[in-house]
ZAPA-403221 format. One line per field, with one value per residue: chain; x negated, y, z negated of N, C-alpha, C in turn; residue number from 1. Coordinates in Angstrom, 2 decimals. Atoms other than C-alpha are relative to their C-alpha. Last residue first. Layout:
# residues N
mol	[A;...];
nx	[X;...];
ny	[Y;...];
nz	[Z;...];
cax	[X;...];
cay	[Y;...];
caz	[Z;...];
cx	[X;...];
cy	[Y;...];
cz	[Z;...];
seq	[NUM;...];
This chain:
# residues 115
mol	[A;A;A;A;A;A;A;A;A;A;A;A;A;A;A;A;A;A;A;A;A;A;A;A;A;A;A;A;A;A;A;A;A;A;A;A;A;A;A;A;A;A;A;A;A;A;A;A;A;A;A;A;A;A;A;A;A;A;A;A;A;A;A;A;A;A;A;A;A;A;A;A;A;A;A;A;A;A;A;A;A;A;A;A;A;A;A;A;A;A;A;A;A;A;A;A;A;A;A;A;A;A;A;A;A;A;A;A;A;A;A;A;A;A;A];
nx	[1.32;1.02;0.18;0.80;1.34;0.68;0.29;1.12;1.18;0.41;0.57;1.29;0.93;0.31;0.88;1.29;0.65;0.42;1.18;1.09;0.34;0.73;1.34;0.72;0.32;1.07;1.24;0.05;0.60;-0.65;0.75;-0.53;-1.42;-0.08;0.41;-1.00;-1.20;0.32;0.00;-1.39;-0.65;0.49;-0.64;-1.43;-0.11;0.24;-1.17;-1.11;0.26;-0.28;-1.43;-0.64;0.24;-0.79;-1.40;-0.16;-0.05;-1.28;-1.03;0.10;-0.49;-1.45;-0.57;0.01;-0.98;-1.33;-0.23;-0.25;-1.34;-0.97;-0.01;-0.67;-1.44;-0.50;-0.21;-0.12;1.33;0.57;-0.78;0.40;1.33;-0.15;-0.64;1.01;0.96;-0.69;-0.12;1.33;0.29;-0.89;0.50;1.21;-0.43;-0.61;1.09;0.70;-0.89;0.04;1.32;-0.01;-0.90;0.65;-0.54;0.65;-0.91;0.32;0.64;-0.98;-0.24;0.27;-1.26;-0.23;0.30;-1.19;-0.20];
ny	[-0.62;0.93;1.09;-0.52;-0.28;1.27;0.65;-0.73;0.28;1.37;0.01;-0.68;0.91;1.10;-0.52;-0.28;1.29;0.56;-0.75;0.46;1.37;-0.09;-0.50;1.10;0.98;-0.56;0.08;-0.92;-1.31;-0.89;-0.07;0.98;-0.31;-1.22;0.35;0.92;-0.80;-0.83;0.87;0.35;-1.21;-0.19;1.00;-0.32;-1.16;0.47;0.78;-0.94;-0.74;0.87;0.23;-1.24;-0.13;1.02;-0.41;-1.15;0.52;0.71;-1.04;-0.60;0.97;0.10;-1.26;0.03;1.01;-0.58;-1.03;0.69;0.59;-1.09;-0.45;1.04;-0.10;-1.23;0.24;-1.33;-0.50;0.84;-0.25;-1.32;0.14;0.78;-0.86;-0.97;0.71;0.31;-1.27;-0.34;0.93;-0.35;-1.25;0.36;0.68;-1.01;-0.82;0.83;0.08;-1.31;-0.15;0.82;-0.67;-1.21;-1.20;-0.16;-0.33;-1.31;0.02;0.19;-1.23;0.12;-0.15;-1.31;-0.01;-0.13;-1.35];
nz	[0.16;-0.51;0.97;1.11;-0.52;-0.30;1.29;0.59;-0.82;0.27;1.35;-0.08;-0.69;0.91;1.05;-0.62;-0.25;1.29;0.40;-0.87;0.41;1.27;-0.32;-0.66;1.04;0.83;-0.78;-1.13;0.20;0.98;1.26;0.95;0.25;0.81;1.36;0.56;0.32;1.17;1.18;0.29;0.52;1.36;0.87;0.10;0.88;1.37;0.40;0.19;1.25;1.13;0.03;0.45;1.44;0.68;-0.08;0.91;1.36;0.16;0.09;1.33;0.96;-0.19;0.48;1.47;0.43;-0.25;1.01;1.26;-0.10;0.10;1.40;0.78;-0.30;0.60;1.43;0.61;0.33;1.07;1.21;0.50;0.61;1.22;1.00;0.43;0.83;1.26;0.74;0.49;1.11;1.12;0.60;0.75;1.22;0.86;0.55;0.99;1.16;0.64;0.60;1.21;0.95;0.51;-0.63;-1.31;-1.09;-0.55;-1.33;-1.07;-0.74;-1.44;-0.73;-0.58;-1.44;-0.84;-0.46];
cax	[-17.62;-14.74;-12.49;-12.93;-11.75;-8.78;-7.76;-7.98;-5.76;-3.23;-3.08;-2.55;0.20;1.94;1.70;3.14;5.94;6.80;6.88;9.28;11.51;11.39;12.38;15.32;16.44;16.22;18.25;20.94;21.31;21.94;20.70;23.28;22.65;18.91;19.13;21.15;18.91;15.81;17.37;18.17;14.64;13.23;15.42;14.37;10.72;11.02;12.58;9.89;7.17;8.69;8.77;5.24;4.02;5.64;4.24;0.78;1.08;1.99;-0.91;-3.25;-2.08;-2.55;-6.02;-6.94;-5.88;-7.79;-10.90;-10.66;-10.31;-13.32;-15.36;-14.41;-15.31;-18.71;-19.37;-18.95;-20.23;-16.79;-15.30;-18.09;-17.46;-13.75;-14.46;-16.90;-14.33;-11.63;-14.03;-14.96;-11.29;-10.57;-13.64;-12.52;-9.06;-10.57;-12.86;-9.92;-7.90;-10.84;-11.14;-7.41;-7.54;-10.60;-9.00;-11.16;-10.39;-12.91;-11.33;-10.59;-13.45;-13.20;-13.38;-16.57;-16.29;-16.46;-19.42];
cay	[19.63;17.13;19.25;22.32;20.40;18.86;22.24;23.91;21.21;21.45;25.24;24.96;22.36;24.55;27.63;25.70;24.27;27.73;29.11;26.35;27.11;30.85;30.23;28.08;30.75;33.41;31.24;30.78;27.74;24.05;22.51;21.68;24.83;24.37;20.80;21.84;24.85;22.66;20.09;22.75;24.09;20.58;19.90;23.17;22.49;19.02;20.42;23.08;20.48;18.21;21.03;22.11;18.51;18.07;21.37;20.41;17.01;18.64;21.08;18.17;16.28;19.35;20.00;16.34;16.40;19.67;18.22;15.10;17.20;19.30;16.16;14.74;18.03;18.05;14.40;14.98;11.60;9.98;12.89;12.66;8.93;9.52;12.29;10.05;7.25;9.61;10.97;7.44;6.47;9.60;8.98;5.38;6.58;9.07;6.39;4.01;6.74;7.44;3.71;3.39;6.32;4.82;1.36;-1.58;-1.58;-3.37;-6.33;-5.75;-6.26;-9.18;-8.13;-9.47;-12.61;-12.23;-13.60];
caz	[-46.15;-45.74;-48.01;-45.78;-42.70;-44.53;-46.04;-42.63;-41.07;-43.93;-43.65;-39.88;-40.30;-42.90;-40.66;-37.70;-39.83;-41.14;-37.60;-36.59;-39.58;-38.87;-35.24;-36.38;-38.85;-36.16;-33.76;-36.35;-38.55;-37.90;-34.66;-31.97;-29.92;-30.28;-29.06;-26.01;-25.35;-25.61;-23.25;-20.65;-20.86;-20.48;-17.45;-15.83;-16.61;-15.10;-11.92;-11.66;-12.21;-9.55;-7.01;-7.82;-7.55;-4.14;-2.87;-4.11;-2.41;0.91;0.60;-0.14;2.97;5.16;3.75;4.18;7.84;8.39;6.76;8.93;12.07;11.05;10.40;13.80;15.49;13.74;14.63;18.36;19.61;19.51;21.48;24.06;24.45;25.01;27.53;29.42;29.53;30.81;33.44;34.55;34.82;36.90;39.09;39.68;40.65;43.14;44.61;45.04;46.79;49.11;49.89;50.49;52.91;54.71;55.10;54.09;50.39;48.20;46.42;42.74;40.33;37.95;34.32;32.80;30.68;26.98;25.14];
cx	[-0.40;-1.39;-1.09;-0.31;-0.90;-1.42;-0.77;-0.43;-1.23;-1.27;-0.52;-0.70;-1.39;-0.99;-0.41;-0.99;-1.38;-0.71;-0.54;-1.30;-1.16;-0.42;-0.85;-1.43;-0.79;-0.43;-1.18;-1.33;0.02;-0.74;0.70;-0.70;0.59;1.44;0.11;-0.33;1.09;1.21;-0.28;0.10;1.44;0.65;-0.42;0.72;1.46;0.13;-0.13;1.26;1.13;-0.21;0.38;1.51;0.66;-0.14;0.89;1.45;0.19;0.13;1.37;1.08;0.00;0.62;1.53;0.62;0.10;1.10;1.40;0.29;0.36;1.43;1.02;0.11;0.78;1.51;0.60;0.38;0.05;-1.35;-0.54;0.73;-0.49;-1.33;0.16;0.56;-1.06;-0.95;0.67;0.04;-1.35;-0.28;0.85;-0.60;-1.19;0.46;0.57;-1.13;-0.66;0.89;-0.12;-1.33;0.05;0.87;-0.63;0.47;-0.77;0.95;-0.20;-0.72;1.01;0.33;-0.30;1.32;0.28;-0.43;1.25];
cy	[-0.13;0.56;-0.96;-1.10;0.50;0.24;-1.30;-0.65;0.70;-0.35;-1.39;0.00;0.62;-0.97;-1.13;0.49;0.20;-1.34;-0.51;0.71;-0.54;-1.39;0.08;0.42;-1.17;-1.00;0.54;-0.16;0.85;1.33;0.95;0.05;-0.94;0.35;1.20;-0.34;-0.88;0.82;0.80;-0.84;-0.27;1.23;0.18;-0.98;0.41;1.15;-0.48;-0.73;0.98;0.71;-0.86;-0.19;1.26;0.13;-0.99;0.46;1.12;-0.52;-0.64;1.06;0.59;-0.95;-0.05;1.26;-0.04;-0.97;0.60;1.00;-0.71;-0.53;1.12;0.41;-1.05;0.14;1.23;-0.14;1.35;0.54;-0.81;0.33;1.33;-0.18;-0.72;0.94;0.95;-0.71;-0.23;1.29;0.33;-0.89;0.40;1.22;-0.38;-0.62;1.05;0.78;-0.80;0.02;1.34;0.13;-0.78;0.70;1.24;1.25;0.22;0.29;1.43;0.02;-0.27;1.32;-0.08;0.02;1.38;0.08;0.06];
cz	[-1.40;-0.19;0.44;-1.00;-1.13;0.49;0.23;-1.30;-0.57;0.78;-0.33;-1.36;0.09;0.64;-0.94;-1.04;0.61;0.17;-1.32;-0.37;0.83;-0.47;-1.26;0.33;0.61;-1.07;-0.80;0.72;1.26;-0.11;-0.96;-1.35;-1.05;-0.34;-0.92;-1.45;-0.60;-0.40;-1.26;-1.27;-0.36;-0.63;-1.46;-0.93;-0.18;-0.99;-1.44;-0.46;-0.29;-1.33;-1.20;-0.14;-0.55;-1.51;-0.75;-0.01;-1.02;-1.43;-0.22;-0.19;-1.41;-1.01;0.11;-0.58;-1.52;-0.43;0.16;-1.11;-1.30;0.06;-0.20;-1.46;-0.78;0.24;-0.67;-1.47;-0.71;-0.46;-1.17;-1.30;-0.58;-0.71;-1.34;-1.07;-0.54;-0.97;-1.35;-0.83;-0.63;-1.21;-1.20;-0.68;-0.87;-1.33;-0.96;-0.66;-1.13;-1.25;-0.74;-0.75;-1.32;-1.06;-0.66;0.72;1.31;1.16;0.51;1.35;1.11;0.70;1.49;0.77;0.56;1.46;0.85];
seq	[115;114;113;112;111;110;109;108;107;106;105;104;103;102;101;100;99;98;97;96;95;94;93;92;91;90;89;88;87;86;85;84;83;82;81;80;79;78;77;76;75;74;73;72;71;70;69;68;67;66;65;64;63;62;61;60;59;58;57;56;55;54;53;52;51;50;49;48;47;46;45;44;43;42;41;40;39;38;37;36;35;34;33;32;31;30;29;28;27;26;25;24;23;22;21;20;19;18;17;16;15;14;13;12;11;10;9;8;7;6;5;4;3;2;1];
């Protein structure tokens, strides 16, 4: 076990004794406050919730920023690819629509064929 902390000598002068009593009261009050804070489970839970809320908000902001940056880069890339693709914008849209229709027809045909 650990050894107890030795107590300082008791002051003999009245002023020193009163000062020692005041310091002891301050230490006792600080200890009592610390124990009360540890015992207050509701306040600890609320503090934890607030910390988590702050952390989550920070992460949400970070994700939003990254998503916006990624969307900007993707949009730029689409415009670059579209500009380099043959045909007009209407022709490109028609080709994409044709591919979507063909994929849908193929998917329906495969599902019907399995039955």
